[in-house]
Structures are given as C-alpha cells and as structure tokens.
C-alpha angles and dihedrals in degrees: 000000000000120000141204112332124211112226122186117341104312112008130104117207115201117226107184110062099267110189146178108253096182142330138198139194130199124189146180127253099270091053089046088060095050135093095284100047091126093058098057121096096210130015117192118218097227139009093265094061088207093307134114098242138026088244093056089045092055089053091049092052093053092042088055094047090052095047092045092053093050092047093050090054092053094243140120130236087248088061093056113093102194138013116205117188148149145173142184101264127100111284091003089275095170093053097040095045091048086052088057089056100045094039096214117142103273135217110183112207131182129202100140109236089349093067095097090069095031091059094041089051093053092044089056090051090057094048096042092047092054091244092123141012100212125018126175122204120198140173137180144190137174127201097224097045090049094049092047094054105033103032129000134324112270090241088064091068096207117184120247133207122238089256090064118102133217113241108230115238108220146067140246135203134187129193119208130190140133128304125340133117100288127103116292118238100229108168138008117193115201113216131220125236113259129192121179097170105268111150104173111109088192088066106055092152095064092045095049102041097080088054093054091046092050094050093048090051090049091049092051091046095048096042104034088234127132134199091274091063090071131071086204137007115189132182120216105240115336089127122185096322099046104035093065089049092051090048092053092048091051093048089053088055092053101265121122101198096193128195095314090071109101144148130234092222090065095045100061108058135047122242088249091062114089103233098136105223096355143271130334139159133091092290095052097080092028097057093042092048101036096034104037116006097051092043090053088047092055087051088056095246092128128021101192127022132174116208115197111187115199129207137191108214095204127126133195089255095051091047093049088051091056098250121155119245114264112204139196137189130197124197132208124187118212123193129190112208121233112267095017125119119179131201105275 
C-alpha cells in the first residue's frame, strides 16, 4: 500500500481513498440566528450551554460536536483510533479537557484559527498512511473566552474599530476513514508563517491575508491547478477587510479568483448582526465547512472546494512586548465524485 505523496514543496496528495465519513457543527445563539442556521447540528440557547462558565461551555460544544459526528457515522468512540483537536485558549484546554471526557487517544494541535484544516490534514495523513482506520478532527472557540484571553473581559465594554472581528462561538468535528460516499480529501497544502509587520490585534484580516495568498499560490504551484478548477475557494476568517487584500495579492501573482472566492467569516452572520468586519476564531472555518460546505457537497451543489483556514499566531505576551503578528494558512481540497451522493 502506498501512502501520502509529497508533491511540489508543501502539498500532500492522499493516495488511498481518504473520505469524510461524517461531520458535525454546534453553535451559540448568535450563530444560530445567522445565515447558516439550517446547517448546524445543534444550536445552544445561550452562551453558557448549560454550564457554569464560558470555558466549560466551549468544552461542552466541542464534546457534543465530536459525539454527534461519531454517532452520525454509525460508530462508537471505541472505534475511533485518534482524536486531533485544538482551540484558542492557553494550553489547548478545551481540546484536552474534551479528550479526557471522550477517552479517545489524543493529539493536541495548535495553529490558532487555522487549526481546523491543520488537524484535518494531519488526520488524513494518519488514515492514508495506514496508521489509523478512523480519525476525528475537531476545534472550538467561544466569543467570551477569546475576548477575555486576548483582549478585555466582556464586562469592560471596550469599544472596537470596524476592522475588528467577532469570534465565532461553536465547535466543529470531522470524521475521516476509508471508502464510503462522502467527499474525498484529495490534497492538503501546509502553509508557511508570514509576517509583514502588522501589529494591530484589532485588524486580523490585514495580518492574515498574506498567509492565505501564499498558501493558495503554493497549492496552485504544487498541484498544477488554478482557480477555475474549483467550484468554491474559501478562506477561514479574513472577513471584509482581509478578503479584498488576499484577492489583490493573488491578482498581482497572476490569479483572477472570480466570484467563487469567499470567506467563512462573511458567510455566518447577517448584515444586521453587529460583528464588525465579520467572523473569526477556530470555529469560524470549522462550523462553515463541517456544517454547511460538506453538507452541500453531499447534495451535489459543489464537486470541488478548497478550504484555506487562516490563523494569527500571536499571544497576549507577544502583543504586549510589541511584536508583530505572524500568521499561517493551511488548505485542504475536498472532492465529490461523479454519481455519488452522501448523507447530508
């Protein structure tokens, strides 16, 4: 059996029919009132999700997303070989505490908001290489926990500029295995850390846009594909500030992205919801991809999509010491075979 093949400088091509067996997305009340409310598996009525603290609520959302994905695949936790997960909190506590609950062998990963596709790419390598039969990848974020850690407690009520973004409250999980009717995971392009000197933590879109453009260019160079080869290319959370920058950078590199270039942070909320520039957070790309995009692929709306999750690798310490914000993006290509129609 051949395993994962490295093509070009930074792209893995999966050889052994690695497929999405199921996926699930759980979200908070604000996300449940947004544009994709019909795509989510569970919508919590409040930010506490029945728990005592916001941190416990975030963990609960991740535990529920993982459980739902396993249940939808007709499997049990004992049949899952590895659990890869990450979040935005110090020491990945949402992911690691959820692993304590589900008792699946655990690999914690961190790529800030790019963790959704980072964890999924690594999960695909494990399945493709024969190191595992079933692997689940999950991420979470919570608006109140992220605000408290990276900015100010919500009680402070600090004002924000229009370039700021709204951390998505929710969690997503995706279960991979061999064969089946779900989308194939075809490629994963691993990004490089980019740093163009942006220091403003209230403008993540500008900081992350170059990383997204770099990874998309690398993906095209490695695979020989172009924007026209995809029905949809989505970035993770560049929102309305970063997406035009990424589009311009790619245009300067010779790629006209067209109308099928979008951003998960602009797909979640309605215009009436006050989210500043749009959504962000680990859950941003996860709930859109695992709740909406894969479901629409299984309904044959799209045959090929490229999800480019973006992450700002700052911490409160690095920001306070005046450091710029290094960023990264990881891309995963999903494909739905002709004549196939999975279970949405």
